[in-house]
N, C-alpha and C positions, 0 to 999 in steps of 0.2 A: 822557811821563814828566817833565813840567816840575816836578812836586812833588818828585820824587827829587832834582833838583838843589838845591832849597831845603833839603830835609832833610839832604842830604850836607854842604852848606856851613854851615848854622846849627847843626846838632846833632851829627851823626856825627863831625865833625872835632874835637870837644871831648871825646869819650869816651876815658877813660884806663883804665877797668877792662877785664878780660877779657870777650870777647864770643863767645857761641856762637849761631850763626844756622842754624836748620834750615828748609829750604824743601820743602814737600810737592810732589811732581811734579804732582799733580792740583789744585793750588791755583787758585782762580778769581779771587782778587784780585790775584795777581802772576803773572808768567810762571815756570812751574816748569821752568826750564832751567838747565843748568850755567853758561851764560854770564851769566844774570841773578844767579845765586848768587854768582859771582865778582865781579860789579860791586858787589853789596851788601857783600860781605866786605871789599873793597878800600878802602871809604870810611872805615873806622875806622883812620885813619893814626896816631893817638897811642896806641892801645892796644898793649901789648906782646904780647898773645896774642889772636888772632882765628881762630876755626874756623868753617867752614861745611859743611853737609851737605845734599845733595839726597836726599830720601827717596823712593826709587822706588815708584810706585804709591800713595803716601799721599794722602789727600784733604784738602780744606779742613777745618779743625778736627780735625786728626789726633789731638789729645789726647783726643778722644771716639771714636776709631776703633780698629780692630784693631792699629794701629801704636802705640797709646798706651803700652803697657808698655815697649817698647824705647826709645821716644822719651824717656819720663821717666827711664829708667835712664841713657841717655846724658847727659841734662841734669845729673843728680846726679853722674855720673862726672866730667863737666867741672868742676862746682863743687868737688868734692873735690880734684881735681888742682890747681885754682887755689888752694884754701885751703892745701894743704900746701906749695906752692911760693912763697907770697906772702911777700915780704921786709918785715917790720914795722919793721926798724931803719934803713931808708934813705930815700932821696928818694921812692920809690914810696909809702911810708906817709904821708909829709908831703903829697904831692899829693892823696891821697884823703881825708886827715883833717887839715884845717887846724888843728883844735883842738889837735892833738898838739904844735904848736909853742909853745903857751902852757903846756903841762903839763911837769912834770919827766919825765925818761926812765922812771922807775919807774911813775909815775901813768899815763903815756900807754900803757904796755903793757896796763893793765887797763881803760882807757877803753872799749875795744870790747867786752870780755867783760862 
C-alpha cells in the first residue's frame, strides 16, 4: 500500500469539504474490510465531516448492481445533510470559496447560486 501513503500525504490531508466514502465488501481493487475503511476515513484530517460505510455483500461497481438504489439514496442524503448545515457566513465558506473575500457580503451570497 505504498501508494496509499502518498495519496494520504499529498491529497487527503488537504481536503476540507465533507467526505462520504463507501466501500463495497466484495471490492477487488481495495480490501473490503472495516479496518481498511477506517484507515481511509481517518486520513481526511482537515474535513469537519467524514463518514464511511462498509456495504455488506456489495460488489465492485456497486453503482451498477442491486445495491445501486440504496447507495445512491445514501449519497444524496449525505449531500443534502451537508448542504443544509453548511455555514456560508464564516471561515468555512472563505476556505472553500477564496473569491468570496474579494466580493461584498451581499454579492458573495449569490456567487454560488
